[in-house]
KEBATOR-713275 format. One record per residue (C-alpha): residue number from 1; residue in three letters; z, y, x. Coordinates in nm, 4 decimals. Layout:
<i = NUM	aa = ala	w = Z	v = Y	u = X>
...
//
This chain:
<i = 1	aa = met	w = -6.9611	v = 4.4554	u = -14.1073>
<i = 2	aa = ala	w = -6.9790	v = 4.2180	u = -13.7566>
<i = 3	aa = leu	w = -7.2325	v = 4.3326	u = -13.4852>
<i = 4	aa = leu	w = -7.3610	v = 4.1763	u = -13.1609>
<i = 5	aa = leu	w = -7.3906	v = 4.3596	u = -12.8804>
<i = 6	aa = leu	w = -7.5716	v = 4.2619	u = -12.5662>
<i = 7	aa = gly	w = -7.5299	v = 4.4964	u = -12.2729>
<i = 8	aa = ala	w = -7.2397	v = 4.5722	u = -12.3118>
<i = 9	aa = glu	w = -7.1270	v = 4.7180	u = -11.9549>
<i = 10	aa = gly	w = -7.3956	v = 5.0097	u = -11.9114>
<i = 11	aa = gln	w = -7.3783	v = 5.4095	u = -12.0048>
<i = 12	aa = val	w = -7.4631	v = 5.3534	u = -12.3823>
<i = 13	aa = gly	w = -7.3364	v = 5.0053	u = -12.3949>
<i = 14	aa = arg	w = -6.9947	v = 5.0953	u = -12.3646>
<i = 15	aa = glu	w = -6.9871	v = 5.3915	u = -12.5778>
<i = 16	aa = ile	w = -7.0612	v = 5.1877	u = -12.8430>
<i = 17	aa = ala	w = -6.7759	v = 4.9287	u = -12.7695>
<i = 18	aa = ser	w = -6.5760	v = 5.2260	u = -12.7497>
<i = 19	aa = leu	w = -6.6534	v = 5.4259	u = -13.0403>
<i = 20	aa = ala	w = -6.6738	v = 5.0380	u = -13.2681>
<i = 21	aa = ala	w = -6.2915	v = 4.9814	u = -13.1527>
<i = 22	aa = ala	w = -6.1929	v = 5.3364	u = -13.2409>
<i = 23	aa = arg	w = -6.3534	v = 5.2836	u = -13.6148>
<i = 24	aa = gly	w = -6.2273	v = 4.9298	u = -13.6357>
<i = 25	aa = leu	w = -6.5464	v = 4.8045	u = -13.6609>
<i = 26	aa = pro	w = -6.5662	v = 4.4314	u = -13.5439>
<i = 27	aa = leu	w = -6.7966	v = 4.3654	u = -13.2324>
<i = 28	aa = thr	w = -6.8691	v = 4.1083	u = -13.0354>
<i = 29	aa = ala	w = -6.9618	v = 4.2694	u = -12.6655>
<i = 30	aa = leu	w = -7.1520	v = 4.0946	u = -12.3846>
<i = 31	aa = ala	w = -7.2197	v = 4.1804	u = -12.0903>
<i = 32	aa = arg	w = -7.4842	v = 4.0488	u = -11.8268>
<i = 33	aa = arg	w = -7.2316	v = 3.8285	u = -11.6491>
<i = 34	aa = ala	w = -7.1614	v = 3.6729	u = -12.0037>
<i = 35	aa = leu	w = -7.5098	v = 3.6384	u = -12.1717>
<i = 36	aa = asp	w = -7.8249	v = 3.6599	u = -11.9368>
<i = 37	aa = ile	w = -8.0779	v = 3.7381	u = -12.1895>
<i = 38	aa = thr	w = -8.3800	v = 3.6447	u = -12.0029>
<i = 39	aa = asp	w = -8.2189	v = 3.2766	u = -12.1148>
<i = 40	aa = arg	w = -8.3902	v = 3.1598	u = -12.3829>
<i = 41	aa = glu	w = -8.1516	v = 2.9212	u = -12.5093>
<i = 42	aa = ala	w = -7.7790	v = 3.1021	u = -12.4234>
<i = 43	aa = val	w = -7.9815	v = 3.3756	u = -12.6208>
<i = 44	aa = arg	w = -8.0339	v = 3.1548	u = -12.9173>
<i = 45	aa = gln	w = -7.6939	v = 3.0553	u = -12.9192>
<i = 46	aa = ala	w = -7.4794	v = 3.3596	u = -12.8538>
<i = 47	aa = val	w = -7.6164	v = 3.5241	u = -13.2199>
<i = 48	aa = arg	w = -7.5136	v = 3.3849	u = -13.5452>
<i = 49	aa = glu	w = -7.5980	v = 3.4735	u = -13.8842>
<i = 50	aa = ser	w = -7.2379	v = 3.5739	u = -13.9859>
<i = 51	aa = phe	w = -7.3642	v = 3.8682	u = -13.7535>
<i = 52	aa = thr	w = -7.4639	v = 4.2118	u = -13.9553>
<i = 53	aa = ala	w = -7.7066	v = 4.3655	u = -13.6929>
<i = 54	aa = ala	w = -7.7744	v = 4.2617	u = -13.3175>
<i = 55	aa = ile	w = -7.7740	v = 4.5712	u = -13.0473>
<i = 56	aa = asn	w = -7.9848	v = 4.5335	u = -12.7145>
<i = 57	aa = cys	w = -7.8264	v = 4.8056	u = -12.4881>
<i = 58	aa = ala	w = -7.9473	v = 4.5027	u = -12.2385>
<i = 59	aa = ala	w = -8.2413	v = 4.6356	u = -11.9765>
<i = 60	aa = tyr	w = -8.3551	v = 4.6408	u = -11.6364>
<i = 61	aa = thr	w = -8.3288	v = 5.0407	u = -11.5714>
<i = 62	aa = ala	w = -8.4093	v = 5.0978	u = -11.2231>
<i = 63	aa = val	w = -8.7169	v = 5.3233	u = -11.2096>
<i = 64	aa = asp	w = -8.8369	v = 5.3176	u = -10.8833>
<i = 65	aa = arg	w = -8.7408	v = 4.9759	u = -10.8114>
<i = 66	aa = ala	w = -8.9294	v = 4.8351	u = -11.0577>
<i = 67	aa = glu	w = -9.2351	v = 4.9080	u = -10.8756>
<i = 68	aa = ser	w = -9.1722	v = 4.6280	u = -10.6382>
<i = 69	aa = glu	w = -8.9765	v = 4.3890	u = -10.8900>
<i = 70	aa = glu	w = -9.2806	v = 4.3898	u = -11.1725>
<i = 71	aa = ser	w = -9.1756	v = 4.0618	u = -11.2692>
<i = 72	aa = arg	w = -8.8231	v = 4.1442	u = -11.2605>
<i = 73	aa = ala	w = -8.8522	v = 4.4559	u = -11.4980>
<i = 74	aa = leu	w = -9.0322	v = 4.2315	u = -11.7191>
<i = 75	aa = ala	w = -8.8406	v = 3.9483	u = -11.7439>
<i = 76	aa = val	w = -8.5558	v = 4.1456	u = -11.8659>
<i = 77	aa = asn	w = -8.7463	v = 4.4271	u = -12.0892>
<i = 78	aa = arg	w = -9.0304	v = 4.2184	u = -12.1987>
<i = 79	aa = asp	w = -8.9321	v = 3.8258	u = -12.2410>
<i = 80	aa = gly	w = -8.5670	v = 3.9251	u = -12.2827>
<i = 81	aa = ala	w = -8.6225	v = 4.1247	u = -12.5307>
<i = 82	aa = gly	w = -8.8171	v = 3.9296	u = -12.7306>
<i = 83	aa = asn	w = -8.6011	v = 3.5834	u = -12.6932>
<i = 84	aa = leu	w = -8.3475	v = 3.8226	u = -12.8783>
<i = 85	aa = ala	w = -8.5776	v = 3.9055	u = -13.1624>
<i = 86	aa = ala	w = -8.6504	v = 3.6061	u = -13.1794>
<i = 87	aa = ala	w = -8.3235	v = 3.4298	u = -13.2081>
<i = 88	aa = cys	w = -8.2488	v = 3.7182	u = -13.4884>
<i = 89	aa = ala	w = -8.5705	v = 3.6187	u = -13.6615>
<i = 90	aa = ala	w = -8.4861	v = 3.3024	u = -13.6414>
<i = 91	aa = ala	w = -8.0503	v = 3.3859	u = -13.7859>
<i = 92	aa = gly	w = -8.1294	v = 3.6558	u = -13.9928>
<i = 93	aa = val	w = -8.0043	v = 3.9291	u = -13.8458>
<i = 94	aa = pro	w = -8.2007	v = 4.3038	u = -13.8099>
<i = 95	aa = leu	w = -8.2173	v = 4.3840	u = -13.4054>
<i = 96	aa = ile	w = -8.2026	v = 4.7830	u = -13.2905>
<i = 97	aa = his	w = -8.3372	v = 4.7761	u = -12.9796>
<i = 98	aa = leu	w = -8.3274	v = 5.0470	u = -12.7310>
<i = 99	aa = ser	w = -8.6632	v = 5.1539	u = -12.5884>
<i = 100	aa = thr	w = -8.7618	v = 5.4458	u = -12.3630>
<i = 101	aa = asp	w = -8.9617	v = 5.7651	u = -12.3701>
<i = 102	aa = tyr	w = -9.1383	v = 5.6551	u = -12.0685>
<i = 103	aa = val	w = -9.3589	v = 5.4323	u = -12.3101>
<i = 104	aa = phe	w = -9.5833	v = 5.8110	u = -12.2939>
<i = 105	aa = asp	w = -9.7960	v = 5.9620	u = -12.0168>
<i = 106	aa = gly	w = -9.6372	v = 6.2897	u = -12.0853>
<i = 107	aa = arg	w = -9.9744	v = 6.4743	u = -12.1134>
<i = 108	aa = lys	w = -9.9728	v = 6.5829	u = -12.5021>
<i = 109	aa = gly	w = -9.8480	v = 6.9207	u = -12.4582>
<i = 110	aa = ser	w = -9.5862	v = 6.8818	u = -12.7143>
<i = 111	aa = pro	w = -9.3707	v = 6.6910	u = -12.8412>
<i = 112	aa = tyr	w = -9.3963	v = 6.3386	u = -12.8992>
<i = 113	aa = arg	w = -9.4109	v = 6.1514	u = -13.2815>
<i = 114	aa = glu	w = -9.3530	v = 5.7923	u = -13.3285>
<i = 115	aa = asp	w = -9.6860	v = 5.7417	u = -13.4417>
<i = 116	aa = asp	w = -9.8442	v = 5.9441	u = -13.0790>
<i = 117	aa = pro	w = -10.0533	v = 5.7362	u = -12.8957>
<i = 118	aa = val	w = -9.8430	v = 5.5088	u = -12.5658>
<i = 119	aa = ala	w = -9.9725	v = 5.5055	u = -12.2630>
<i = 120	aa = pro	w = -9.6967	v = 5.4576	u = -11.9572>
<i = 121	aa = leu	w = -9.7080	v = 5.5683	u = -11.5825>
<i = 122	aa = asn	w = -9.5400	v = 5.3138	u = -11.4432>
<i = 123	aa = val	w = -9.3878	v = 4.9594	u = -11.4150>
<i = 124	aa = tyr	w = -9.0882	v = 5.0280	u = -11.6298>
<i = 125	aa = gly	w = -9.2686	v = 5.2313	u = -11.9294>
<i = 126	aa = arg	w = -9.4937	v = 4.8980	u = -11.9083>
<i = 127	aa = ser	w = -9.2217	v = 4.6488	u = -11.9302>
<i = 128	aa = lys	w = -9.0301	v = 4.8940	u = -12.2197>
<i = 129	aa = leu	w = -9.3377	v = 4.9036	u = -12.4250>
<i = 130	aa = ala	w = -9.3889	v = 4.5286	u = -12.3737>
<i = 131	aa = gly	w = -9.0520	v = 4.4708	u = -12.5015>
<i = 132	aa = glu	w = -9.0982	v = 4.6651	u = -12.8349>
<i = 133	aa = glu	w = -9.4606	v = 4.4714	u = -12.8808>
<i = 134	aa = ala	w = -9.2056	v = 4.1455	u = -12.8260>
<i = 135	aa = val	w = -8.9673	v = 4.3009	u = -13.0670>
<i = 136	aa = arg	w = -9.2407	v = 4.3971	u = -13.3275>
<i = 137	aa = ala	w = -9.4196	v = 4.0730	u = -13.3361>
<i = 138	aa = ala	w = -9.0841	v = 3.8359	u = -13.3459>
<i = 139	aa = cys	w = -8.8766	v = 3.9730	u = -13.5529>
<i = 140	aa = pro	w = -8.9691	v = 4.1909	u = -13.8544>
<i = 141	aa = ala	w = -8.6246	v = 4.3103	u = -13.9325>
<i = 142	aa = his	w = -8.6062	v = 4.5726	u = -13.6434>
<i = 143	aa = val	w = -8.4882	v = 4.9204	u = -13.5769>
<i = 144	aa = ile	w = -8.6588	v = 5.0555	u = -13.2401>
<i = 145	aa = leu	w = -8.4896	v = 5.3412	u = -13.0849>
<i = 146	aa = arg	w = -8.6671	v = 5.5214	u = -12.8426>
<i = 147	aa = thr	w = -8.4911	v = 5.7704	u = -12.5834>
<i = 148	aa = ser	w = -8.4813	v = 5.9678	u = -12.3693>
<i = 149	aa = trp	w = -8.2745	v = 6.1487	u = -12.0142>
<i = 150	aa = val	w = -7.9350	v = 5.9404	u = -12.0749>
<i = 151	aa = phe	w = -7.6132	v = 6.0676	u = -11.9607>
<i = 152	aa = gly	w = -7.2298	v = 6.0139	u = -11.9755>
<i = 153	aa = ala	w = -6.9120	v = 5.9540	u = -11.7684>
<i = 154	aa = glu	w = -7.0119	v = 5.5710	u = -11.7116>
<i = 155	aa = gly	w = -7.2612	v = 5.4102	u = -11.4950>
<i = 156	aa = val	w = -7.5672	v = 5.5677	u = -11.3003>
<i = 157	aa = asn	w = -7.6883	v = 5.8714	u = -11.4355>
<i = 158	aa = phe	w = -7.8543	v = 6.2171	u = -11.3659>
<i = 159	aa = val	w = -7.5198	v = 6.4300	u = -11.4135>
<i = 160	aa = lys	w = -7.3116	v = 6.1607	u = -11.2461>
<i = 161	aa = thr	w = -7.5975	v = 6.1848	u = -10.9117>
<i = 162	aa = met	w = -7.6137	v = 6.5788	u = -10.9118>
<i = 163	aa = leu	w = -7.1909	v = 6.5950	u = -10.8790>
<i = 164	aa = arg	w = -7.2241	v = 6.3930	u = -10.6363>
<i = 165	aa = leu	w = -7.4817	v = 6.5193	u = -10.4482>
<i = 166	aa = gly	w = -7.3795	v = 6.8648	u = -10.4780>
<i = 167	aa = gly	w = -7.0119	v = 6.7984	u = -10.3260>
<i = 168	aa = glu	w = -7.2378	v = 6.6458	u = -10.0588>
<i = 169	aa = arg	w = -7.5098	v = 6.9376	u = -9.9789>
<i = 170	aa = glu	w = -7.4853	v = 7.3302	u = -9.9650>
<i = 171	aa = glu	w = -7.8435	v = 7.2875	u = -10.1458>
<i = 172	aa = leu	w = -8.0669	v = 7.0866	u = -10.3669>
<i = 173	aa = gly	w = -8.4217	v = 7.0822	u = -10.4554>
<i = 174	aa = ile	w = -8.4486	v = 7.0332	u = -10.8199>
<i = 175	aa = val	w = -8.7742	v = 6.9199	u = -10.9833>
<i = 176	aa = ala	w = -8.9055	v = 7.1962	u = -11.1868>
<i = 177	aa = asp	w = -9.2407	v = 7.0729	u = -11.3804>
<i = 178	aa = gln	w = -9.0971	v = 6.7610	u = -11.5434>
<i = 179	aa = phe	w = -8.9215	v = 6.8488	u = -11.9232>
<i = 180	aa = gly	w = -8.7596	v = 6.6240	u = -12.1594>
<i = 181	aa = cys	w = -8.4477	v = 6.5833	u = -12.3630>
<i = 182	aa = pro	w = -8.1364	v = 6.4976	u = -12.2364>
<i = 183	aa = thr	w = -7.9411	v = 6.2320	u = -12.4772>
<i = 184	aa = pro	w = -7.5545	v = 6.2089	u = -12.4212>
<i = 185	aa = ala	w = -7.4632	v = 5.8519	u = -12.4453>
<i = 186	aa = ala	w = -7.1667	v = 5.9010	u = -12.6633>
<i = 187	aa = ala	w = -7.4175	v = 6.1142	u = -12.9251>
<i = 188	aa = leu	w = -7.6806	v = 5.7983	u = -12.9287>
<i = 189	aa = ala	w = -7.3815	v = 5.5296	u = -12.9714>
<i = 190	aa = gly	w = -7.2764	v = 5.7366	u = -13.2741>
<i = 191	aa = arg	w = -7.6708	v = 5.7311	u = -13.3752>
<i = 192	aa = val	w = -7.6663	v = 5.3501	u = -13.2812>
<i = 193	aa = leu	w = -7.3229	v = 5.2493	u = -13.4865>
<i = 194	aa = ala	w = -7.4914	v = 5.4755	u = -13.8043>
<i = 195	aa = val	w = -7.7903	v = 5.2788	u = -13.7596>
<i = 196	aa = ala	w = -7.6285	v = 4.9361	u = -13.7787>
<i = 197	aa = glu	w = -7.4233	v = 5.0824	u = -14.1127>
<i = 198	aa = thr	w = -7.7022	v = 5.1851	u = -14.3121>
<i = 199	aa = leu	w = -7.9648	v = 4.9066	u = -14.2379>
<i = 200	aa = ala	w = -8.2345	v = 4.8712	u = -14.4971>
<i = 201	aa = pro	w = -8.5594	v = 4.6852	u = -14.5004>
<i = 202	aa = gln	w = -8.6952	v = 5.0388	u = -14.6227>
<i = 203	aa = ser	w = -8.5098	v = 5.1746	u = -14.2899>
<i = 204	aa = tyr	w = -8.7274	v = 4.8952	u = -14.0281>
<i = 205	aa = gly	w = -8.9187	v = 5.0499	u = -13.7749>
<i = 206	aa = thr	w = -8.9873	v = 5.2580	u = -13.4617>
<i = 207	aa = phe	w = -8.7743	v = 5.5972	u = -13.4297>
<i = 208	aa = his	w = -8.7177	v = 5.8719	u = -13.1575>
<i = 209	aa = cys	w = -8.3731	v = 5.9317	u = -13.1206>
<i = 210	aa = ala	w = -8.3025	v = 6.1992	u = -12.7989>
<i = 211	aa = gly	w = -8.1336	v = 6.5284	u = -12.7277>
<i = 212	aa = ala	w = -8.2796	v = 6.8035	u = -12.9644>
<i = 213	aa = glu	w = -8.3342	v = 7.0638	u = -12.6756>
<i = 214	aa = arg	w = -8.6256	v = 7.0753	u = -12.4597>
<i = 215	aa = thr	w = -8.5434	v = 7.1066	u = -12.1138>
<i = 216	aa = ser	w = -8.6197	v = 7.0879	u = -11.7029>
<i = 217	aa = trp	w = -8.4425	v = 6.8811	u = -11.4939>
<i = 218	aa = phe	w = -8.4188	v = 7.1915	u = -11.2933>
<i = 219	aa = ala	w = -8.2184	v = 7.3720	u = -11.6072>
<i = 220	aa = phe	w = -8.0430	v = 7.0578	u = -11.6649>
<i = 221	aa = ala	w = -7.9000	v = 7.0742	u = -11.2982>
<i = 222	aa = glu	w = -7.8440	v = 7.4304	u = -11.3705>
<i = 223	aa = ala	w = -7.6498	v = 7.3661	u = -11.6826>
<i = 224	aa = ile	w = -7.4250	v = 7.0790	u = -11.4897>
<i = 225	aa = phe	w = -7.3242	v = 7.2867	u = -11.2009>
<i = 226	aa = glu	w = -7.1926	v = 7.6163	u = -11.3890>
<i = 227	aa = gly	w = -7.0106	v = 7.3500	u = -11.6216>
<i = 228	aa = trp	w = -6.8519	v = 7.2058	u = -11.3257>
<i = 229	aa = gln	w = -6.7539	v = 7.5198	u = -11.1815>
<i = 230	aa = ala	w = -6.5669	v = 7.6503	u = -11.4732>
<i = 231	aa = leu	w = -6.4072	v = 7.2982	u = -11.4796>
<i = 232	aa = thr	w = -6.3013	v = 7.2919	u = -11.1102>
<i = 233	aa = asp	w = -6.3676	v = 7.6490	u = -10.9693>
<i = 234	aa = arg	w = -6.5203	v = 7.4044	u = -10.6770>
<i = 235	aa = pro	w = -6.8609	v = 7.6510	u = -10.5487>
<i = 236	aa = ala	w = -7.1701	v = 7.5092	u = -10.6936>
<i = 237	aa = pro	w = -7.4731	v = 7.4163	u = -10.4528>
<i = 238	aa = arg	w = -7.8134	v = 7.6305	u = -10.3667>
<i = 239	aa = leu	w = -8.0752	v = 7.5140	u = -10.6405>
<i = 240	aa = lys	w = -8.4287	v = 7.5445	u = -10.5630>
<i = 241	aa = ala	w = -8.7271	v = 7.4699	u = -10.7722>
<i = 242	aa = ile	w = -8.8777	v = 7.2466	u = -10.6604>
<i = 243	aa = ala	w = -9.2175	v = 7.0883	u = -10.8098>
<i = 244	aa = thr	w = -9.2967	v = 6.6866	u = -10.8399>
<i = 245	aa = ala	w = -9.5492	v = 6.7105	u = -10.5622>
<i = 246	aa = asp	w = -9.2476	v = 6.7688	u = -10.3642>
<i = 247	aa = tyr	w = -9.0254	v = 6.5082	u = -10.4380>
<i = 248	aa = pro	w = -9.2645	v = 6.1860	u = -10.3877>
<i = 249	aa = thr	w = -9.1280	v = 5.9098	u = -10.5928>
<i = 250	aa = ala	w = -9.2484	v = 5.5186	u = -10.6381>
<i = 251	aa = ala	w = -9.3008	v = 5.5725	u = -10.9856>
<i = 252	aa = ala	w = -9.4666	v = 5.8150	u = -11.1521>
<i = 253	aa = arg	w = -9.3277	v = 6.0209	u = -11.4127>
<i = 254	aa = pro	w = -9.4468	v = 6.1941	u = -11.7461>
<i = 255	aa = ala	w = -9.4664	v = 6.5216	u = -11.6834>
<i = 256	aa = asp	w = -9.3384	v = 6.6461	u = -12.0318>
<i = 257	aa = ser	w = -9.1716	v = 6.3237	u = -12.2703>
<i = 258	aa = thr	w = -9.0038	v = 6.5873	u = -12.5194>
<i = 259	aa = leu	w = -8.9423	v = 6.3353	u = -12.8294>
<i = 260	aa = asp	w = -8.9174	v = 6.4333	u = -13.1633>
<i = 261	aa = ser	w = -8.6318	v = 6.2705	u = -13.3409>
<i = 262	aa = ser	w = -8.6336	v = 6.4112	u = -13.6821>
<i = 263	aa = arg	w = -8.7849	v = 6.1049	u = -13.8556>
<i = 264	aa = phe	w = -8.4488	v = 5.9691	u = -13.7148>
<i = 265	aa = gln	w = -8.2533	v = 6.2568	u = -13.8694>
<i = 266	aa = ala	w = -8.4184	v = 6.2549	u = -14.1938>
<i = 267	aa = thr	w = -8.4023	v = 5.8379	u = -14.2104>
<i = 268	aa = phe	w = -8.0426	v = 5.7838	u = -14.1210>
<i = 269	aa = ala	w = -7.9370	v = 6.1383	u = -14.2657>
<i = 270	aa = thr	w = -7.7792	v = 6.2326	u = -13.9313>
<i = 271	aa = gly	w = -7.8412	v = 6.5759	u = -13.7702>
<i = 272	aa = pro	w = -7.9272	v = 6.7138	u = -13.4270>
<i = 273	aa = ile	w = -7.8546	v = 6.6045	u = -13.0845>
<i = 274	aa = asp	w = -7.6448	v = 6.8972	u = -12.8662>
<i = 275	aa = trp	w = -7.6632	v = 6.7619	u = -12.5598>
<i = 276	aa = arg	w = -7.5318	v = 7.0741	u = -12.4203>
<i = 277	aa = ala	w = -7.2298	v = 7.0077	u = -12.6346>
<i = 278	aa = gly	w = -7.2145	v = 6.6230	u = -12.4903>
<i = 279	aa = leu	w = -7.2667	v = 6.7440	u = -12.1357>
<i = 280	aa = asp	w = -6.9353	v = 6.9415	u = -12.2321>
<i = 281	aa = asp	w = -6.7958	v = 6.6751	u = -12.3119>
<i = 282	aa = val	w = -6.8922	v = 6.3858	u = -12.0144>
<i = 283	aa = leu	w = -6.8197	v = 6.6956	u = -11.7453>
<i = 284	aa = arg	w = -6.4339	v = 6.7131	u = -11.9242>
<i = 285	aa = arg	w = -6.3902	v = 6.3393	u = -11.8871>
<i = 286	aa = leu	w = -6.4859	v = 6.3440	u = -11.5043>
<i = 287	aa = ala	w = -6.3272	v = 6.6718	u = -11.4284>
<i = 288	aa = ala	w = -6.0037	v = 6.5041	u = -11.5707>
<i = 289	aa = arg	w = -6.0665	v = 6.1504	u = -11.3615>
<i = 290	aa = gln	w = -6.1145	v = 6.4286	u = -11.0656>
<i = 291	aa = gly	w = -5.8165	v = 6.6452	u = -11.1238>
<i = 292	aa = gly	w = -5.9988	v = 6.9268	u = -11.2192>
<i = 293	aa = lys	w = -5.8765	v = 7.1620	u = -11.4794>
<i = 294	aa = pro	w = -5.7767	v = 7.0258	u = -11.8270>
//
């Protein structure tokens, strides 16, 4: 197996590269500085017939900034995905493409399945939906993985933001009326490689791959500080539950974007993702860097 990874310096990309190295899997990992997926010709040249699969983790992910940078978000998330899909189709290379729960509006009232109607509320969600459509149109041999609330020891994410703010303030107001599925980047990386290792025409399509337990941002923050305090003995800030209306942002968020990942688990013979175990691992990694308890 020989894999091509784009977006190698993002949260999930780093975990995929690390896990592939640990397993001895041949992987060509390209960060943005090595390959800009908005450059169609460069992408075409990068995708070779010798690759078993390409994995696209490259994305514009600044949800709020996307509201004022729509053209940039679309260039990366729609056009870049389309460039890669076209190159993969021309080379006969299957494509694994990461997408998001933000393609939904959060009003369903129960976990979203793959065939539920999409209705993104913000520019980021619309750009990722357009990317899905571009992949489907250009490359029939694809697996689109929608995931949510990704966190890890690398990059920018909710866990690291909470720990930073918790070290600066005595009280934090956390939104308690938005719900979803936290997803550890390392666990998601493992699922992506499981897909790459078992790719076949009968497994092409769109799947949900996210943490198994629904929670709110507030409850997620509680779990973060409970785990962090146990590891480091550092005092946790007071957490105040607030409503979405009390924390205005440029981009609207879905109230409940919980994903049903059962189809993915059945198709690729994997178990559910335990985000709490993933959180423990991330906190231990971060504590080790900062001189916390081992």
